[in-house]
Backbone as numpy.savetxt, mean C-alpha at the origin, in Angstrom:
# Nx Ny Nz CAx CAy CAz Cx Cy Cz
-31.57 -83.60 9.66 -31.59 -83.40 8.81 -32.39 -82.13 8.45
-33.41 -82.36 8.97 -34.46 -80.82 8.73 -33.68 -79.61 9.58
-32.98 -79.76 10.76 -32.31 -79.01 11.85 -30.99 -78.76 11.21
-30.37 -79.14 10.09 -29.12 -79.02 9.54 -29.74 -77.96 8.14
-30.94 -78.84 7.44 -31.52 -77.40 6.69 -31.71 -76.28 6.97
-32.32 -76.01 7.73 -32.74 -74.66 8.70 -31.18 -73.60 8.84
-30.02 -74.61 9.46 -29.11 -73.65 9.68 -28.51 -73.37 8.08
-28.92 -73.73 7.64 -28.04 -73.31 6.12 -28.85 -71.92 5.62
-29.82 -72.30 5.40 -31.06 -71.17 5.07 -30.74 -70.38 6.11
-30.75 -70.14 7.42 -30.66 -69.30 8.36 -29.58 -68.45 7.95
-28.22 -68.78 7.64 -26.94 -68.60 8.13 -27.27 -67.38 6.45
-27.65 -68.58 5.26 -27.90 -67.57 3.93 -28.76 -66.41 4.09
-29.89 -66.30 4.45 -30.69 -64.95 5.14 -29.42 -64.37 5.87
-29.11 -64.89 6.97 -28.08 -63.68 7.55 -26.96 -63.19 6.87
-26.61 -63.90 5.64 -25.29 -63.81 4.64 -26.20 -62.40 3.58
-27.46 -62.57 3.01 -28.00 -61.88 2.32 -28.10 -60.16 3.12
-28.67 -60.71 4.52 -28.83 -59.39 5.21 -27.59 -58.47 5.08
-26.43 -59.52 5.11 -25.70 -58.41 5.92 -25.04 -57.80 4.79
-25.23 -58.12 3.58 -24.72 -57.80 2.43 -25.69 -56.68 1.88
-26.33 -56.86 2.58 -27.72 -55.86 2.08 -27.00 -54.58 2.93
-26.51 -54.97 4.24 -25.90 -53.85 5.35 -25.18 -52.78 4.63
-24.14 -53.58 3.98 -22.79 -53.55 3.86 -22.84 -52.69 2.30
-24.03 -53.28 1.18 -24.17 -52.01 0.09 -24.99 -51.05 0.63
-25.78 -50.83 1.79 -26.35 -49.45 1.82 -25.36 -48.66 2.56
-23.93 -49.18 3.41 -22.86 -48.04 3.77 -22.14 -47.86 3.25
-21.89 -48.53 2.11 -20.73 -48.33 0.87 -21.85 -47.50 -0.19
-23.01 -47.32 -0.25 -23.39 -46.22 -0.77 -23.67 -45.13 0.23
-23.80 -44.76 1.44 -23.97 -43.85 1.93 -22.43 -43.03 1.95
-21.67 -44.31 2.00 -20.35 -43.67 1.91 -19.67 -42.93 0.46
-20.33 -43.61 -0.76 -20.05 -43.08 -2.08 -20.74 -41.75 -1.62
-22.05 -41.60 -1.25 -22.61 -40.35 -1.06 -21.89 -39.51 -0.43
-21.41 -39.88 0.09 -20.87 -38.54 1.52 -19.61 -37.95 0.81
-19.47 -39.03 -0.21 -17.61 -38.60 -0.79 -18.08 -37.70 -1.82
-19.40 -37.74 -2.23 -19.59 -37.18 -3.63 -20.04 -35.85 -3.19
-20.77 -35.86 -2.02 -21.37 -34.32 -1.65 -20.37 -33.79 -1.18
-19.02 -34.32 -0.33 -17.76 -33.92 -0.08 -16.73 -32.64 -1.27
-17.02 -34.29 -2.22 -15.90 -33.52 -3.82 -16.20 -32.09 -4.09
-18.31 -32.35 -4.14 -18.93 -31.12 -4.66 -18.70 -30.34 -3.88
-18.42 -29.88 -2.47 -18.55 -28.88 -1.83 -17.32 -28.73 -1.74
-16.08 -29.23 -1.98 -14.36 -28.93 -2.46 -14.46 -27.87 -3.40
-15.25 -28.67 -4.65 -15.31 -28.06 -6.12 -15.46 -26.47 -5.80
-16.87 -26.72 -4.84 -17.97 -24.93 -5.06 -17.34 -24.29 -4.19
-16.74 -24.43 -2.97 -16.19 -23.51 -2.15 -15.15 -22.44 -2.43
-15.34 -21.43 -1.95 -15.08 -19.84 -2.45 -13.25 -19.97 -2.06
-12.83 -19.54 -3.24 -11.35 -19.53 -3.06 -10.97 -18.68 -1.82
-10.01 -18.70 -0.88 -9.68 -17.19 -0.44 -9.19 -15.99 -1.42
-10.10 -15.10 -1.05 -9.74 -13.68 -1.31 -8.24 -12.96 -1.51
-7.58 -12.38 -2.37 -6.23 -11.73 -2.62 -6.30 -10.57 -2.55
-5.46 -9.85 -2.80 -5.95 -8.26 -2.58 -5.48 -7.64 -3.89
-6.13 -6.38 -4.28 -5.65 -6.30 -5.98 -4.44 -5.94 -5.90
-4.15 -6.07 -7.25 -2.45 -5.78 -7.69 -2.09 -4.38 -7.28
-1.09 -4.03 -7.57 -0.71 -2.67 -7.73 -0.57 -2.23 -8.79
-1.50 -1.14 -9.28 -1.76 -0.74 -10.49 -0.42 -0.16 -10.90
-0.36 0.06 -12.41 0.93 0.06 -13.33 0.41 1.89 -13.71
0.64 2.75 -12.72 0.42 4.21 -13.20 2.26 4.95 -13.51
2.41 5.67 -14.00 3.57 6.11 -14.45 3.61 7.84 -13.71
3.79 7.64 -12.84 3.91 9.25 -12.65 5.07 10.41 -12.67
5.81 9.53 -13.26 6.48 10.83 -14.11 5.91 11.30 -15.23
5.07 11.02 -15.45 3.68 11.43 -16.65 2.43 12.10 -16.24
2.24 11.40 -14.82 0.85 11.88 -14.67 0.94 12.41 -13.62
0.08 13.38 -13.03 -0.30 14.13 -11.86 -0.66 13.86 -10.69
0.24 12.82 -9.85 -0.33 12.00 -9.18 -0.05 12.41 -7.86
-0.78 11.89 -6.53 -0.42 12.05 -5.36 -0.88 11.09 -4.42
-0.07 11.30 -3.17 -0.13 10.50 -2.35 -1.33 10.72 -0.87
-2.32 10.16 -0.92 -2.83 10.58 0.54 -2.29 9.45 1.45
-1.81 9.56 2.64 -1.51 9.10 3.62 -2.38 9.32 4.98
-2.30 7.94 6.19 -2.95 8.34 7.14 -2.10 7.56 8.14
-2.10 8.36 9.00 -0.87 8.16 10.55 -1.97 7.12 11.53
-1.32 6.34 12.23 -1.75 6.12 13.65 -2.61 5.44 13.85
-3.25 5.01 12.90 -4.66 3.90 13.05 -4.12 2.81 13.05
-5.20 1.25 12.92 -6.86 1.93 12.44 -7.47 2.40 14.04
-8.49 3.16 13.73 -9.27 3.35 14.90 -10.71 3.40 14.74
-11.51 4.14 15.55 -13.12 4.35 15.25 -13.47 4.82 14.11
-12.78 5.87 13.52 -12.91 6.26 12.27 -12.56 5.62 11.03
-11.90 4.78 11.25 -11.35 4.26 9.74 -12.12 4.02 8.89
-13.11 2.55 9.67 -14.31 2.03 8.15 -14.99 3.52 7.88
-15.37 4.40 8.82 -15.83 5.59 7.76 -15.39 6.23 6.39
-13.93 6.21 7.05 -12.94 7.01 5.95 -13.03 5.40 5.11
-12.61 4.39 5.07 -12.56 3.21 4.07 -14.02 3.31 2.61
-15.07 3.99 3.86 -16.10 4.12 2.96 -16.27 5.25 1.94
-15.21 6.10 2.26 -15.25 7.03 1.27 -14.43 7.17 0.21
-13.16 6.45 0.86 -12.14 6.03 -0.58 -12.72 5.34 -1.57
-13.90 4.18 -0.89 -14.25 3.00 -2.30 -15.35 3.69 -2.63
-16.22 4.65 -2.22 -17.26 5.48 -3.18 -16.17 6.35 -4.09
-15.53 7.08 -3.80 -14.57 7.79 -4.91 -13.53 7.18 -5.52
-13.44 6.07 -5.51 -12.26 5.08 -6.35 -10.80 5.00 -5.91
-10.71 5.65 -4.29 -9.42 5.98 -4.71 -8.86 5.33 -3.24
-7.04 4.78 -3.92 -6.65 4.26 -2.70 -5.62 5.36 -2.19
-5.24 4.56 -0.99 -4.36 5.65 0.24 -3.07 4.85 0.82
-2.52 5.04 1.43 -1.41 4.43 2.15 -1.69 4.81 3.57
-1.87 3.28 4.68 -2.43 3.84 6.17 -0.51 3.18 6.94
0.00 4.07 7.53 0.66 3.69 8.67 0.34 3.68 9.78
0.85 2.19 10.38 -0.26 1.46 11.29 0.66 1.24 12.70
0.16 1.86 13.86 0.76 1.76 14.34 0.19 -0.15 15.23
1.19 -0.95 15.59 0.62 -2.45 16.25 0.05 -2.50 16.91
-0.07 -1.53 17.88 -0.93 -1.81 19.21 -2.57 -1.37 18.81
-2.42 -0.76 17.28 -3.69 -0.35 16.90 -4.38 -1.46 16.02
-3.46 -2.05 15.07 -3.54 -3.10 14.39 -4.00 -4.80 14.51
-3.83 -4.39 16.19 -3.70 -5.84 17.02 -5.45 -5.62 17.72
-5.76 -4.07 17.83 -6.72 -3.59 18.43 -8.17 -3.64 17.67
-7.83 -3.29 15.84 -8.97 -3.51 15.38 -8.55 -4.21 13.55
-8.36 -5.79 13.81 -7.40 -6.38 12.93 -8.43 -6.25 11.72
-9.83 -6.15 11.44 -10.85 -6.32 10.58 -11.00 -5.03 9.59
-10.46 -3.93 10.23 -10.13 -2.59 9.33 -8.90 -3.02 9.09
-7.63 -3.61 9.96 -6.41 -3.70 8.66 -6.47 -4.53 7.26
-7.74 -5.55 7.73 -8.02 -6.90 6.72 -8.55 -5.81 5.50
-9.56 -4.84 6.48 -10.21 -4.55 4.63 -9.68 -3.07 4.15
-8.82 -2.80 4.50 -7.97 -1.73 4.14 -7.04 -2.64 3.06
-6.55 -4.01 3.15 -5.34 -4.62 2.22 -6.89 -5.12 1.10
-8.11 -5.47 1.39 -8.84 -5.93 0.53 -9.64 -4.90 -0.52
-9.16 -3.97 -0.27 -9.87 -2.83 -0.98 -8.51 -2.30 -1.76
-7.63 -2.23 -1.63 -6.53 -1.98 -2.77 -5.41 -0.85 -2.25
-5.72 -0.62 -0.73 -4.72 -0.06 0.19 -3.35 -0.35 0.33
-2.30 0.68 0.60 -1.45 0.01 1.10 -1.13 0.09 3.11
-0.61 -0.78 3.35 -0.24 -0.83 4.85 0.89 -0.42 4.95
1.43 0.61 5.83 2.53 0.24 5.89 3.16 0.47 8.20
4.45 0.05 8.29 4.99 0.35 9.71 4.82 1.83 9.99
4.17 2.02 11.27 4.41 2.98 11.69 4.99 3.14 13.55
5.76 1.76 13.70 6.10 1.35 14.76 5.05 0.64 16.02
5.34 0.67 17.64 4.16 -0.57 17.99 3.09 0.50 18.67
3.97 2.10 19.32 3.17 2.54 20.47 3.49 3.90 20.11
4.17 4.27 18.99 4.84 5.86 18.66 5.75 6.37 19.10
6.74 5.94 19.76 7.85 6.74 20.18 8.55 7.10 19.15
9.81 8.02 19.94 10.70 8.89 19.23 11.73 7.55 18.95
11.92 7.04 18.10 12.99 5.71 18.03 14.01 6.52 17.97
14.86 7.25 17.25 16.20 8.31 17.88 16.62 8.04 19.16
15.57 8.04 20.13 15.72 8.30 21.64 15.64 6.49 22.51
15.87 5.66 21.81 15.40 4.14 21.87 16.67 3.36 21.71
17.27 2.40 22.22 18.26 1.83 21.91 17.96 0.79 20.67
19.38 0.32 20.37 19.14 -0.40 18.49 17.62 -1.66 18.95
17.66 -2.06 19.88 16.99 -3.34 20.36 15.93 -2.88 20.50
15.61 -2.02 21.32 14.34 -1.29 21.40 13.29 -1.10 19.68
14.02 -0.41 19.19 13.60 0.09 17.50 13.38 -1.20 16.87
14.44 -2.14 16.91 14.19 -3.44 16.55 12.49 -4.20 16.60
12.63 -4.40 18.49 11.42 -4.70 18.77 10.01 -3.73 18.40
9.94 -2.59 18.52 9.28 -1.78 18.19 8.61 -2.09 16.73
9.70 -2.86 15.56 9.37 -3.15 14.12 8.87 -4.39 14.07
9.36 -5.04 14.82 9.21 -6.26 14.82 7.63 -7.12 15.33
7.15 -6.35 16.54 6.45 -6.41 16.90 4.78 -5.53 16.33
5.40 -4.36 15.34 4.27 -4.19 14.61 4.32 -4.53 13.36
5.23 -5.67 12.63 5.39 -6.50 11.76 4.06 -7.27 11.52
4.43 -8.05 13.03 4.23 -9.42 12.96 2.33 -8.85 13.38
2.01 -8.29 13.96 1.05 -7.94 14.39 0.09 -7.57 13.05
0.54 -6.57 12.11 0.06 -6.60 10.99 0.23 -7.15 10.24
0.94 -8.41 10.24 1.00 -9.50 9.05 -0.16 -10.52 9.50
-0.68 -10.17 10.73 -1.53 -11.22 11.37 -3.12 -10.93 10.99
-3.01 -9.45 11.52 -4.30 -8.99 10.88 -4.85 -9.00 9.77
-3.77 -8.65 8.60 -4.33 -8.25 7.51 -4.19 -9.84 6.42
-4.15 -10.71 7.41 -4.08 -12.78 6.59 -3.52 -12.93 5.91
-1.94 -11.75 6.04 -0.76 -12.03 5.81 0.54 -11.63 4.88
-0.12 -9.94 4.62 0.32 -9.25 3.98 1.42 -8.43 5.53
2.59 -8.44 4.63 4.03 -7.38 5.58 3.99 -6.53 4.84
4.18 -5.15 5.66 4.69 -4.04 5.22 6.20 -4.00 4.23
6.46 -3.32 3.48 7.65 -3.14 3.02 8.19 -1.61 3.14
6.75 -0.63 3.66 7.78 0.29 3.95 7.38 1.01 5.46
7.69 2.09 5.62 7.74 2.30 7.58 8.13 3.60 7.34
6.66 4.31 8.36 7.17 5.78 8.49 7.62 6.12 9.98
8.82 6.65 10.42 8.93 6.79 11.79 8.16 7.77 12.16
8.03 7.45 13.63 6.85 8.65 14.23 7.75 10.12 14.52
7.04 10.90 14.57 7.25 12.37 14.00 8.19 12.49 12.76
8.49 11.49 12.02 9.62 11.73 10.93 10.89 11.75 11.68
11.36 11.20 13.07 12.53 11.22 13.73 13.13 10.03 12.98
14.38 10.41 12.42 15.65 9.27 12.23 17.28 9.76 12.07
17.67 8.47 12.16 18.79 9.02 11.68 19.71 7.90 10.79
20.81 7.79 11.14 21.33 6.42 10.30 21.16 5.14 10.50
21.21 5.50 12.32 21.47 4.00 13.10 20.10 3.32 12.88
19.35 4.49 12.96 17.84 4.11 13.30 17.50 3.35 12.03
17.74 4.05 10.35 16.96 3.12 9.49 17.64 2.12 8.96
19.12 1.74 9.73 19.55 0.80 9.14 19.04 -0.26 10.29
18.42 0.33 11.38 18.10 -1.13 11.91 16.52 -1.48 11.84
15.67 -0.21 10.92 14.57 -0.52 10.79 14.70 -1.35 9.05
15.61 -1.16 8.43 15.73 -1.73 7.17 14.80 -1.50 6.43
13.96 -0.47 5.85 12.77 -0.35 5.31 12.96 1.17 4.85
12.54 1.43 3.20 12.46 2.80 2.97 11.79 3.25 3.79
12.01 4.58 4.34 11.22 5.69 5.08 10.13 6.46 4.31
9.47 6.89 4.85 8.62 7.65 3.81 7.89 8.42 4.77
8.56 9.80 4.20 8.07 10.72 5.44 6.89 11.65 4.77
6.85 13.03 4.21 5.33 13.37 3.71 6.28 15.10 3.31
5.23 15.36 2.12 5.83 16.86 1.27 4.85 17.96 2.07
3.18 17.62 2.41 2.28 18.48 3.35 1.94 17.60 4.50
2.54 18.35 5.42 2.13 18.27 6.94 1.02 19.26 7.34
-0.26 18.59 6.76 -1.68 19.15 7.51 -1.58 20.11 8.62
-1.17 19.02 9.61 -1.06 19.12 11.00 -2.40 19.12 11.49
-2.88 18.30 11.28 -4.65 18.06 11.80 -4.74 17.39 12.91
-3.68 17.05 13.68 -3.89 16.42 14.69 -3.88 17.91 15.79
-3.02 18.82 15.44 -2.63 20.32 16.34 -3.57 20.79 16.31
-4.62 21.12 15.37 -5.95 22.14 15.14 -7.60 21.45 15.30
-7.41 20.09 14.51 -8.44 19.52 14.80 -9.82 20.00 14.18
-9.82 20.45 13.05 -10.50 21.59 12.21 -10.56 21.47 10.76
-11.73 20.40 10.69 -12.40 20.03 9.38 -11.94 21.62 8.04
-12.17 22.38 8.35 -12.30 23.21 7.63 -10.85 23.56 6.82
-9.82 23.93 8.32 -8.54 23.79 7.82 -7.96 22.58 7.20
-8.40 21.94 7.75 -8.05 20.27 6.82 -8.13 20.25 5.41
-9.45 21.02 5.08 -9.96 20.84 3.86 -9.05 21.91 2.70
-8.40 22.70 3.24 -7.88 24.21 2.54 -6.38 23.00 2.55
-5.87 22.88 3.34 -4.64 22.74 3.05 -4.67 21.71 2.20
-5.08 20.84 2.82 -5.17 18.72 1.83 -5.53 19.43 0.41
-6.20 20.52 0.53 -6.71 20.76 -1.58 -5.69 21.84 -2.11
-4.76 22.71 -1.39 -4.65 23.97 -1.43 -2.65 23.28 -1.63
-2.01 23.08 -0.74 -0.65 23.01 -0.61 -0.16 21.75 -1.99
-0.66 20.56 -1.82 -0.03 19.31 -2.98 0.17 19.77 -3.96
1.41 19.35 -4.52 2.61 19.12 -5.74 2.52 18.06 -6.50
2.15 18.02 -7.80 2.43 16.44 -8.46 4.16 15.97 -7.51
3.26 14.68 -7.20 4.84 13.84 -6.15 4.53 14.08 -5.32
3.60 14.61 -5.11 3.31 14.95 -3.32 3.14 13.88 -2.29
2.96 13.83 -0.90 2.87 12.85 -0.32 2.20 13.65 0.93
0.79 13.63 0.90 0.07 14.14 1.93 -0.13 13.15 3.47
0.01 14.34 4.35 -0.26 13.80 5.76 -1.37 13.69 6.77
-1.89 12.68 6.80 -3.20 12.79 7.88 -3.14 11.98 8.97
-4.30 12.49 10.01 -4.67 11.05 10.78 -6.11 10.56 10.50
-6.09 9.22 10.62 -7.73 8.95 10.50 -8.10 8.31 11.89
-7.30 8.68 13.16 -7.71 8.25 14.58 -8.07 10.12 14.62
-8.45 10.88 13.60 -9.46 12.21 14.07 -10.45 12.34 13.94
-11.56 12.47 14.24 -12.92 13.03 13.34 -12.85 13.83 12.45
-12.28 15.21 13.03 -12.44 15.99 11.87 -11.50 15.81 10.79
-10.14 15.32 10.71 -9.71 14.92 9.50 -10.13 14.07 8.74
-11.11 13.03 9.25 -11.97 11.89 8.65 -13.16 12.74 7.83
-13.49 13.87 7.89 -15.06 14.37 7.85 -14.07 15.28 6.96
-12.94 16.01 6.60 -12.01 16.35 5.65 -12.29 15.92 4.12
-12.12 14.71 4.08 -11.42 14.04 3.21 -12.20 13.57 1.74
-14.00 14.24 2.34 -14.23 13.60 0.67 -14.27 15.09 -0.09
-14.19 16.15 0.51 -13.82 17.68 0.26 -12.73 17.81 -0.24
-11.66 16.88 0.22 -10.23 17.32 0.01 -10.00 16.52 -1.76
-10.69 15.58 -1.50 -10.86 14.13 -2.75 -11.14 15.11 -3.83
-12.15 15.53 -3.80 -12.87 16.42 -5.17 -12.04 17.46 -5.24
-11.77 18.22 -4.26 -11.12 19.47 -4.67 -9.86 19.00 -5.30
-9.03 17.98 -4.83 -7.62 17.49 -6.11 -8.12 16.69 -7.30
-9.00 16.20 -7.48 -9.52 15.91 -8.06 -9.46 16.78 -9.46
-10.34 17.86 -8.86 -10.47 19.17 -9.97 -9.23 20.21 -10.24
-8.28 19.71 -9.53 -6.83 20.19 -10.01 -6.04 19.27 -10.78
-6.77 17.81 -11.11 -6.56 16.75 -12.03 -5.50 16.04 -11.37
-5.54 15.86 -9.82 -4.40 14.61 -9.40 -5.02 13.57 -9.83
-4.21 12.53 -9.76 -4.59 10.85 -9.69 -3.90 10.79 -8.52
-4.61 9.88 -7.77 -4.80 9.11 -6.42 -3.80 7.81 -6.19
-3.12 7.72 -5.79 -2.00 6.74 -5.82 -1.44 6.22 -4.53
-1.27 5.09 -4.06 -0.20 4.74 -3.21 1.04 5.14 -2.82
1.75 5.19 -1.82 3.12 5.39 -1.74 3.96 4.69 -2.94
3.54 3.31 -2.63 4.58 2.19 -3.73 4.36 2.62 -5.33
2.92 2.87 -5.67 2.85 3.08 -6.95 3.50 4.19 -7.45
3.31 5.20 -6.29 3.86 6.87 -6.56 5.39 6.68 -6.90
6.23 5.78 -6.34 7.73 5.46 -6.75 7.91 4.10 -7.37
7.16 3.44 -8.01 6.81 2.35 -8.73 8.17 2.54 -9.95
8.71 3.91 -10.48 9.61 3.79 -11.40 10.80 4.06 -10.71
11.01 4.28 -9.31 12.37 4.66 -8.37 12.39 3.04 -7.59
13.84 2.98 -7.25 14.47 1.70 -6.82 14.84 2.57 -5.40
13.50 2.16 -4.37 14.08 2.72 -2.92 14.78 2.14 -2.03
15.43 2.68 -1.03 16.42 2.11 -0.63 16.27 2.02 0.76
16.39 0.86 1.70 16.28 0.83 2.69 17.13 1.19 3.97
15.90 2.14 4.89 17.23 3.55 5.47 16.95 4.89 5.14
16.42 4.86 3.88 17.09 6.36 3.20 15.68 6.91 3.61
15.10 8.08 3.50 14.16 8.72 3.76 13.13 9.34 2.79
11.76 9.20 2.16 11.35 9.97 0.95 10.47 10.81 1.26
10.13 11.75 0.71 9.05 12.73 1.37 8.32 12.93 0.12
8.62 12.91 -1.18 7.64 13.23 -2.13 8.74 12.76 -3.94
8.07 12.26 -4.61 8.80 12.16 -5.45 8.99 12.87 -6.82
10.20 13.17 -6.72 11.24 14.05 -7.33 11.46 14.14 -8.92
10.74 14.91 -9.60 10.90 14.62 -11.45 12.61 14.11 -12.01
12.04 12.98 -12.36 13.38 12.18 -13.12 14.64 13.72 -13.62
15.64 12.97 -13.77 16.71 13.75 -13.85 16.97 14.14 -15.81
17.19 14.91 -15.92 17.25 14.84 -17.32 18.72 15.02 -18.12
18.79 14.54 -18.82 20.29 14.04 -19.76 20.51 15.48 -20.16
21.89 15.70 -20.03 22.81 17.05 -19.74 22.18 17.01 -21.53
22.80 17.88 -22.71 22.54 18.21 -23.75 23.94 17.57 -24.18
24.22 16.99 -25.13 25.69 16.54 -26.08 26.10 17.38 -26.43
27.15 17.10 -26.56 28.38 18.23 -26.21 28.60 18.51 -28.22
28.92 19.67 -28.74 29.27 19.66 -29.60 29.77 19.47 -30.85
29.93 18.81 -31.88 30.98 17.57 -32.30 31.24 18.03 -33.39
31.13 19.50 -33.94 31.10 19.72 -35.52 32.17 20.37 -35.87
32.73 19.81 -36.98 34.28 20.14 -37.19 34.53 20.94 -38.56
35.00 22.17 -38.33 35.09 23.25 -37.23 33.64 23.63 -36.60
33.48 23.80 -34.89 32.67 24.53 -34.37 31.65 25.32 -35.11
30.79 24.92 -34.69 30.03 26.62 -35.40 30.33 27.60 -34.86
30.43 29.10 -35.51 30.57 30.07 -34.90 29.28 30.51 -33.90
29.21 30.68 -32.21 28.40 31.15 -31.34 27.96 29.77 -30.54
29.07 28.85 -31.38 28.62 27.37 -30.12 29.13 27.59 -28.49
29.00 27.18 -27.96 29.78 26.76 -26.75 31.36 26.61 -27.18
31.44 25.33 -27.96 33.43 25.16 -28.77 33.32 26.10 -29.84
32.83 26.77 -30.28 33.22 27.77 -31.33 34.35 28.90 -31.25
34.60 29.87 -32.30 35.84 30.17 -31.76 35.49 31.80 -31.04
36.59 32.56 -30.70 35.66 33.54 -30.04 34.70 34.52 -30.60
34.46 35.78 -29.97 34.10 36.37 -31.24 35.09 37.40 -31.35
34.80 38.21 -32.72 35.62 38.91 -32.85 35.86 40.39 -32.50
37.11 40.59 -32.29 37.55 42.02 -32.15 37.92 43.43 -32.82
37.31 43.45 -33.99 37.81 43.88 -35.15 36.38 45.29 -34.95
35.59 44.74 -34.32 34.55 45.55 -34.12 33.17 45.45 -35.23
33.72 44.56 -36.00 32.39 44.21 -37.03 31.56 43.45 -36.16
30.47 43.46 -36.66 29.52 42.81 -36.20 28.66 41.74 -36.94
28.78 40.48 -36.21 27.74 39.15 -37.00 26.46 39.55 -37.20
26.29 38.87 -38.72 25.17 38.92 -39.04 23.89 38.22 -38.12
22.92 38.72 -37.71 21.79 38.21 -37.26 20.72 37.98 -38.12
19.97 37.15 -37.91 18.97 36.29 -38.18 17.95 37.39 -38.19
16.59 37.46 -38.93 15.55 38.46 -38.26 14.46 37.34 -37.95
13.69 38.14 -37.22 12.83 37.64 -35.90 13.61 37.56 -34.35
12.96 37.31 -33.23 13.07 37.76 -31.95 13.90 36.35 -31.55
């Protein structure tokens, strides 16, 4: 009898002990769940690129700074300048360089700049087969999309500005050329880049620089200051053309002024004398009376 009672008591102690362990385990589990919930609630949301701004370049004196062939070793320094000056630009990237400098591509996107396709390794597309052209574009699109965190270019700049109908149709994006070629790659001269970059742009213009050349990047602070003094607002290419419908395969080198409506035809009956639809001048030698003034 004593043995049986002892066994009952021991079983009860084990049961209580097991419940204690279970309660502790449940408490730990609940604690982990609460902590995980708090962590999930406080985790920062993925950052998104700034939205395109609404700027009416038909009414505003706009200009687009564009940079080709990057990213490169000087791109981050250029981005520092643009950020300090509050300027957005457009970067036409080579696929092989987007793969080599993914952090620079991501920074361009996150700081509000536009990124465009400039082929994989800068061949003259008009000399390639259509399959090779398609490969140049697709490989670059993929590399830029990966490096940027999911942003896919919607505009393209053909190397050397060389394109034709079949190339444009194969690319399938608007082709952005330029109105001011600084030829910075030829001269590698900061003073010349500065002078051309300030004096030559006109409203609606697109300026071509290269961020892979140090003299070009060194010229940009003075170029920005000079163009601001001339009253320009800096925009990306897509912001420049946001009031236009750009067509795939077509080339664009600047924003042309909107077409003005033709004057309404004269509808008075009878038409007033002297109007395009009015009576012919009299041949009697008498002269019509003129109003005073000039």
